[in-house]
Each structure stands twice: as structure tokens, then as C-alpha cells.
N, C-alpha and C positions, 0 to 999 in steps of 0.2 A: 830272558826270564828273570834275571836278577833285578832288572829294573821294575818289574811288575809291582812288588810290595811298596817300593818307593813312590811309584806313580799313584797307586791307590791311596797311600798315606797323604800325598800332596793334595789330591782331590778332596779328601775328607777335611784336610786342614783349611782349604780355601772355602769349602762349603759350610763351615761351622758358623751358625748364627750367634749373635751376641745375646747374652742373657740380660734382660732389662731389669734395672733396679728402680728406685724411687724417681718419679718424674715430677718436677715442680714447674708450674707456669706462673710467672709474675706478669700481671696485666698492668699496662700503662694507658695513658689517655690516647696515645698514638701507635700502640703496638704491644708486643709481648716479648718477654725473654723466657726461653725454655731451657731448663737444665735437667740432665738425666745422667745417672750413673749406670755404666754398662760393664758387663763382665764377659771377657773373651778368653776362655781357658787355654786356647792355643795361640794367643797373641795376635789374633786378627778378628776384626768385626766389621759389619756393614750396618749403617744407620740411614734409613730413608729420611730425607729432609722434606718437610711438607711444602705444599704449593705456595704458601705465603712466605717462605724462607727469604730473608734478605741476603743477597749475595755479599760475601766478604765478612759476614758476621760470625762464622763458625769458629769456635774455640775448643781445643781438645787439651784437657789437662790430665796428666798421668797421676795415678794414685798409688799409695803403698810402695813408694820407691821405684816405680816403673818409669820408663822413658818412651816418649812417642818417637817412633822411627820414621814413619812416613804417613802422609795423608793424601788421598786422592778424592776429588769430586767428579763423579761420573754422571752425565745426563741420564735421567730416568729412562729415556728411550733406548739407551745403550746398555742397560743392565739386563743381562740375559736371564737371570733368575726371575726378575720381575716380569719380563716378557713371557716366560714360560707360564708363570702363574696367571697372567692375564689371559693367555691363550686357553689355559685349562678352564678358567671361569667362563670365558665366552663359549666354549664348547658345551659346557654344562648348561648354560642359559639356553642355547639352541636346542638341546635335548628336552629341556622342560617345556619350551615353547611348542615343540613338536608334540609332546605328550598332551599338552593342553588342547591343541587342535584336534588330536585324536579323541579326547574325551568329549569335546564339543560335538564332534560327529556322532559319537555314541549317544549323546544326549538327544540329538535330533532323531536318531533311529528309534530309541526307546520311547520318546515322547509320541512319535507317530504310532508306535505299537499300542500304547495306552489308549490313544484316541480310536484306533481301529478296533480294539477289543470292546471298548465302551459303546461303540456305534453298531456293533453286530446285533442282529436279531437272533435270539436263541431258536434253533431248529432241531427237533428231536429226530434221530435216525438210529439205525441198528448199530452203526459204529460209534454213535454219540448219544447214548440213551438219556444222559443228564446234561443237556447243553448249558443250563444255567450255571452249574458247578464248574463245567469246563471253562466257560467264559470268565468266571470269577478267578479260577486258578491262573488263567492266562494274564488277566489284568494284574493280579497280585505279583506274578513273576516280573512283568514289565515294570511295575512300580518299584519293586525291590532292586531291579537292575538300574533304574533311574536314580534311586537314592544312593546307590553305590557310586554312580558316576558323579553325583553332586559332591559326595564326600571326597572323591578323588580330585575333583577340580579345586575344592577348597584347599586341600593339602598341597596341590601342585602350585596354586597361586601364592600360597604362603611361602613355599620353598623358593619360588621364582623371585618373589619380592626381596627375600633375604639375600639371595644370590646376586641380584642386581645391585643391591646396596654394597655388598662386598666387592663387586666388580668396580663400581664407581669409586670406592675407597682405594682400590688397587691402582686405578688409573691416575689418582691424584699424586702430586709430588713433583718437585722440580729436579731433584738430583739425589744421588746416593753417596754418602760419605764412607769411604773405605779407609780403615785405620789399621796400621801395623804398630805394635808396641812390644817392648821388652818384658812387660809384666802382664797382669791379667785384669786390671781394673782401670777404668778411665772415666772422666766426667766430660760430657759434651754439653756445650751451650751454644745457642744461636738466637737471633732475633727474628720476629715474624711481623709482617705488616698485615693489616686487616683484622687481626685478632686483638681486641682491646676491651676495656670496660667503658661504660657510658654513664655519665652522671645523671642521676634522677633524684629530684628534690620533693620533699613534702613539707609545705607550710601548714602548721597546725596552730590555729588561733583559738583561744579560750573564750573570746567574747568579753574579756575583762581588761583589755589593754595589753595583754601579754601573749606570747606565742613561742613557738619552737620551730627551728628549721632543721630538718633531718635530711642528711645526704645519704642516699643509697647508691650502691654500685650495681648497675645492670650488667650481668656477666654473660658471656657467650655460652653455648651448650658445653657442658663439662665432658671431658674425656674420661672414660672409665679408668680408675686406678691412679689418676693424676691428682696432685694437690695444688691448690690455687692460692695466690697472694695478690694484693692490690696495692699499687703505688699511686700516691695522689698527684703525681706530675707526669711529665713526658719521659721518654727513654733518655733523652739528653740530660734532663734534670736529675734523674736517678734518685728520687726521694726514697727514704726507707719504706719498705713494704710491710703490710700486715696480712696475716692469714685471713682468708675469706672462705666461708662455707655457705652453701645454698645459692640460689639464683639471684637473690636480691638483698645482700648483706648491708648492714648499716655501717657507714664509715665514720660519721661524726654527727653531733647534735650541738646546736647553738641556741641559747635563750635569746628571744627577741623582745624588744619593747616597741609597741605600736604607737603611732602618732596620727593626728588628724582624724578623718572619718573612720579609719580602721580601729581607733580606740573606743568606738561606741559599742552598742549592744547589737546592732544589726550588721550583717555582713556586707561590705562594700565590694565594688568591682575591682578596685585597686587598693594596695596596701603599702603604706609608708612605715618603715621600721628602722631600728638600729640594733646592732649587736651581731650581725653576720660576720663571720671570719673573713679576713682580707684575701686569703689564698684559695677561695673556693672557685672551681672551674665553672664556666657557663653550662647550662643544660636545661632540659625540660623539667617542669615543676607542676605539682598539683596542690590545690589549696583546700583546706578543711576548716570548717567553722563549727566549733563545739562538736566535733566528730562527724559532721555532715560534709560530704564532698560537694565542692562548689564548681569545680572546673579546673582547667589547666592553662598553662602559658609558658613563656620562655623567661628563664631567670638569667640575668646577665652575669652572675657570679660574684666573686669577692669584690667588696667596695660598693656594690649596688645597695641602695636603701629603699628600693621600691619594686613592687611586683604587681603586674596587672593580668587579669584573666583574659584569655583570647575570646573575643565575641563569638 
């Protein structure tokens, strides 16, 4: 019996989740770096690593004078807590699917009842002196039940959709990082492949021999609560990053001087210019002439002095 409080305390200790702090995602041309501060009041935390995690990139830095005592990477399939959560979600999904089937069966029954009531010929009798009113009441009852079934199916489908998304999210991930530390705060960072920003250009020509090249960053879907930054190079280059907001932020603007046919008053199919920065990455581009969209094409990036629309 003396061991019971100790065992219970140990179980609570091991089951304590980490309190999440600010999460920052820095996007590069070939991947992303994720940094997050976590708090574990009992000196232990677990951090699920996403599916795109690059093996060997995890870094754990202690904060506030703490020390990292031990780090383990456990495959997601071997994480018992994760497996229990997935099993719970799968059971709930099955229950909602059964409920949806039952509602579909009720819909068939009440639809048949409505058709039956509307197809009956009113017959007066001693037991039914007002057959028209009786038929009307029967039809109204069947319709009310049918409307209730429709509402139930809508709610059930909505709940099922949300649950399936939650289940898909729970199944994602490659491993779980388990961290033991002497203090309570730690900063985790790791690299991800497949999550990056994509260059997207806008050539804006004024029709007077001048123009502007605008570089946008097309960002992946944002994670709720995370802040984002964009670096102009690759992970290996590690160029300084700048904060990015929205789905299509502007990274740079370059004034252009047009030459040849592009310097005229009518829009050509290709544009020769000077003034583009030398370190621009290649990417898709759209052309605008006096505010009018002309089409799109591939821009070769820094050093290129020509852009052509795709036929």
C-alpha cells in the first residue's frame, strides 16, 4: 500500500502534456524550420513531430538555466497515448456512421408514409367522420418527422466530417519526441520537407517604357496560432527571414526599364527589360499592362532580362 501513492504520482508525471508556447515557422525555398517553446512543469514533455519531419534535424535547447537530461524519438505507431486516441476517434466515427445509416432508413420510412398519406382517397365512416382532416394530420405528422430526420442527418454529417478530419490529423506524424529536463522550459526546433514558400511574380508595365517586378510568396495553409516568416534562399543558405502575413505577401519590388517592342504603347507577347535583382529565384509570373491582365509564363529569375507569355 505504501507504493500506491508513489505509483499514482509516477503515472501522473509521465502523462503530463507539454504546455505549448509561441510557434514560429520559417519558410525556405526547399523546406521549413519550425521553432516552438514548450513548458513542462514536471520536467517531462512529449512533442509529436509532423509527417514531413527531416530525421536528424531535431534540436532541443533548455531555457531559464535548465538542462536537457534525455531525449528519445519514438515511432508514432509505438506511442500508446496516440494509439488510444486514434482508437477512440475510430470508434466515434463508426458510431456516427451507424447513426447516419439509421437516419437514412428513417428517411425512407417517413418518405413512404408521406406518399401513402397523399395517395389515399378520403372515406367517411363512423370511426372516421372527417377523413380529410385525418389525412391532413397524418401527412403533417409524417412531414414533421421527415424534417426532423433531415436536420439530424445534417448535424450527423457535419460532426462526422469534423471527426474524420481530426482522425486524419491524429494519424499524421512520423514520431514523437520525449524530453526529460531539469527545468520547466525548453525550445524545440526541427526541419520539414515539403512545406515551403513558392515564388510568384507580377510584371506590371505602365505602357510608357517603365515597369515594376513584384515578388510575392505563395504560402502553404497557415496553422492556427503559428507565426510565419520567409527566407529568400534555401535551408542551406539560411538567409535572414522576414515576417510574413496573409497568404500572398510581397517580398520585394524592382523598378524595370523596358526596351525594344516592350517600350511601345501596345502590349507585346514578350518583354525585354533591365533592373531585376540578381538574386531572384525562378518562378511563375503574370504580366499586367496598364492594369490589364495579359497572361502568365515562367520567369527564369535573377539575371534574366526577358519574359515571355505562355501561348
